[in-house]
C-alpha positions in Angstrom: 94.4 -9.6 -31.2 98.2 -9.7 -31.1 98.4 -7.8 -27.9 95.7 -9.8 -26.2 97.3 -13.2 -27.1 100.8 -12.0 -26.1 99.5 -10.9 -22.7 97.6 -14.2 -22.2 100.5 -16.4 -23.1 103.1 -14.3 -21.2 100.9 -14.3 -18.1 100.9 -18.1 -18.3 104.6 -18.6 -18.6 105.6 -18.1 -22.3 109.1 -16.6 -22.7 108.7 -15.5 -26.3 105.6 -15.1 -28.6 105.6 -14.2 -32.3 103.2 -14.0 -35.2 104.0 -15.3 -38.7 102.6 -15.4 -42.2 103.1 -19.1 -43.1 100.9 -19.3 -46.2 102.5 -21.4 -48.9 105.1 -22.9 -46.5 103.4 -26.2 -45.7 105.0 -29.4 -46.7 103.3 -32.4 -48.2 103.8 -35.5 -46.0 105.1 -38.4 -48.1 104.7 -41.2 -45.5 106.4 -43.6 -47.8 109.5 -41.5 -48.3 112.8 -43.3 -47.8 114.8 -43.2 -45.6 112.4 -42.9 -42.7 112.6 -43.1 -39.0 111.0 -45.8 -36.9 108.7 -43.1 -35.4 107.4 -41.7 -38.6 103.8 -42.3 -39.8 103.0 -45.0 -42.3 99.5 -43.8 -43.2 98.6 -40.6 -45.0 97.8 -37.6 -42.8 97.4 -33.8 -43.1 96.7 -30.8 -40.9 94.6 -27.6 -41.4 96.6 -25.3 -43.6 95.8 -21.9 -42.1 97.7 -18.9 -43.4 98.9 -17.6 -40.0 101.0 -19.1 -37.2 101.7 -18.2 -33.6 105.1 -19.2 -32.2 105.4 -19.9 -28.5 108.7 -20.4 -26.8 109.6 -21.3 -23.3 113.2 -21.0 -22.0 114.9 -23.9 -20.2 116.2 -23.0 -16.7 119.8 -21.7 -16.9 121.1 -24.0 -14.1 119.7 -27.0 -15.9 121.4 -26.1 -19.1 124.7 -25.3 -17.4 124.7 -28.8 -15.8 124.6 -30.7 -19.1 128.2 -29.8 -20.0 129.3 -33.4 -19.9 126.1 -35.3 -20.5 122.3 -35.0 -20.1 121.2 -35.0 -16.5 118.0 -36.2 -14.9 117.0 -32.6 -14.2 117.3 -32.0 -18.0 115.3 -35.1 -18.7 112.6 -34.0 -16.3 112.6 -30.4 -17.6 112.3 -31.6 -21.2 109.1 -33.4 -20.5 107.7 -30.7 -18.1 108.2 -28.1 -20.8 106.5 -30.2 -23.4 103.4 -30.3 -21.1 103.6 -26.6 -20.5 103.9 -25.8 -24.2 100.9 -28.1 -24.9 98.9 -26.1 -22.3 99.9 -22.8 -23.8 99.1 -23.9 -27.4 95.6 -25.1 -26.3 95.0 -21.9 -24.3 95.9 -19.8 -27.3 93.7 -21.9 -29.7 90.8 -21.6 -27.2 91.1 -17.8 -27.1 91.1 -17.7 -30.9 88.1 -19.9 -31.1 86.3 -17.7 -28.6 87.1 -14.7 -30.7 85.4 -16.4 -33.7 88.5 -17.8 -35.5 89.7 -21.3 -36.3 92.9 -22.5 -34.7 94.9 -25.7 -34.6 97.3 -26.2 -31.7 100.3 -28.2 -32.7 100.6 -30.1 -29.4 102.9 -33.1 -29.0 100.1 -35.6 -29.8 98.9 -33.5 -32.8 102.3 -33.2 -34.4 103.1 -36.2 -36.6 106.3 -37.0 -38.3 107.0 -38.4 -41.8 110.3 -39.4 -43.4 113.2 -38.6 -41.1 111.9 -36.3 -38.4 110.0 -34.0 -40.7 106.6 -32.4 -40.1 104.1 -30.6 -42.3 104.6 -27.3 -40.5 107.7 -27.3 -38.2 107.6 -25.2 -35.0 110.9 -23.8 -36.1 109.5 -22.6 -39.4 106.8 -20.6 -37.6 109.3 -19.3 -35.1 111.7 -18.1 -37.8 108.9 -16.5 -39.8 107.7 -14.8 -36.6 111.1 -13.1 -36.2 112.0 -14.7 -32.9 115.3 -16.1 -34.0 117.1 -18.1 -36.7 118.2 -21.7 -37.5 121.7 -22.4 -36.3 124.2 -24.7 -37.9 123.0 -27.3 -35.4 119.5 -27.1 -36.9 118.4 -25.8 -33.5 116.3 -22.7 -33.3 118.5 -19.9 -31.8 117.4 -16.7 -30.1 119.4 -13.7 -29.0 117.8 -13.8 -25.6 118.1 -17.5 -24.7 120.4 -19.0 -27.3 119.1 -22.4 -28.2 117.9 -23.1 -24.7 114.2 -22.9 -25.7 111.5 -25.3 -26.5 108.8 -24.4 -29.0 105.2 -25.0 -30.0 102.9 -23.3 -32.5 99.3 -22.6 -33.2 98.0 -22.4 -36.8 95.0 -20.1 -37.4 93.0 -18.0 -39.9 92.9 -15.0 -37.5 93.9 -11.7 -39.1 97.1 -11.3 -37.1 99.8 -8.7 -37.7 102.9 -10.7 -38.7 106.6 -10.3 -38.8 108.3 -9.6 -42.1 111.2 -11.7 -43.6 113.0 -14.4 -41.7 115.8 -13.3 -39.4 119.3 -13.7 -40.9 121.4 -16.2 -39.0 123.9 -14.7 -36.6 126.2 -17.7 -36.3 128.8 -16.3 -38.8 132.0 -18.3 -38.8 131.4 -19.8 -35.4 132.0 -23.6 -35.5 131.6 -24.3 -31.7 128.6 -26.6 -32.0 130.0 -28.3 -35.2 133.2 -29.2 -33.4 131.5 -30.3 -30.2 128.8 -32.5 -31.7 129.5 -36.1 -30.4 127.6 -37.6 -33.3 129.3 -35.5 -36.0 125.8 -34.6 -37.2 126.4 -30.9 -37.6 128.0 -30.2 -41.0 129.1 -26.6 -40.4 127.1 -24.8 -43.0 125.3 -21.5 -42.4 121.6 -21.9 -42.9 119.4 -20.0 -45.3 115.7 -20.3 -46.0 116.1 -22.3 -49.3 118.3 -25.0 -47.7 117.0 -28.5 -47.1 117.9 -29.6 -43.6 119.8 -32.7 -44.8 122.4 -30.4 -46.5 123.6 -29.0 -43.2 122.5 -31.5 -40.5 122.4 -35.3 -40.3 119.3 -35.9 -38.2 119.7 -39.7 -38.1 123.3 -39.4 -36.9 122.1 -37.1 -34.1 119.4 -39.4 -33.0 121.6 -42.5 -32.9 124.3 -40.8 -30.9 121.9 -39.0 -28.6 120.2 -42.3 -27.8 123.5 -43.9 -27.0 124.4 -41.0 -24.7 121.1 -41.0 -22.9 121.2 -44.7 -22.4 124.6 -44.5 -20.8 124.0 -41.3 -18.7 120.3 -41.8 -17.7 119.5 -45.4 -18.5 116.6 -44.0 -20.6 115.5 -45.0 -24.1 115.2 -41.4 -25.4 116.8 -39.1 -27.9 118.5 -36.6 -25.5 121.9 -35.1 -25.6 121.9 -31.3 -25.4 125.6 -30.6 -26.1 124.8 -28.2 -29.0 122.4 -26.4 -26.8 124.7 -25.9 -23.9 127.8 -25.0 -25.9 126.2 -22.4 -28.2 127.7 -18.9 -27.5 124.3 -17.4 -27.4 123.2 -20.0 -24.8 126.3 -19.3 -22.8 125.4 -15.6 -22.8 121.9 -16.5 -21.4 123.5 -18.7 -18.7 125.9 -16.1 -17.6 123.7 -13.0 -17.9 122.4 -11.4 -14.7 118.6 -11.3 -15.0 
């Protein structure tokens, strides 16, 4: 099943695919938790809690990432939304293949992924990706891969299919690097090295990121959107992806 899904998703444009054991990692959505973002849900909700997850990543084009050195560009804005649509297509395609094989599956598309509190979800795409062995959580709270740095967007599919899964989460490879911490215009990155037991708020201020990113996007693009990209572009692993001859 792993090989069939990997070929299917790769043939349709996925950059990375991984398989994860996520049993016991689901969060309980407290929709009344304070503080909360203006986008978070106010009515109780849940999702199917299947034991396996499939992580799907698509890399952002190198030239688009290289161009956001000073501020987000219209190309980056357009790619952001185009990749969201592509990831939704891949997640649905994967879920349909699993259903056809006789298993249950829940594609975590944009419309199916709801937030509670301050930008939290019951099963984050990044959790599935880390457990699938595709990369690690950087100091920026971004998902970082050796191949593409943090220049990837993610989706995931939850399933009860008997998949072969990766082992323990990958150890972060950020080391003493503070490039993203020092470059963050919103001072949202606190400079702490991530490990699996850490709560996001102890190393990253998500609300500070949102507020500054919206300010930057309004000025650079005249768009009411949370879009910055500085920590993506400046990451040394992303720079390796941009400069590498493929």
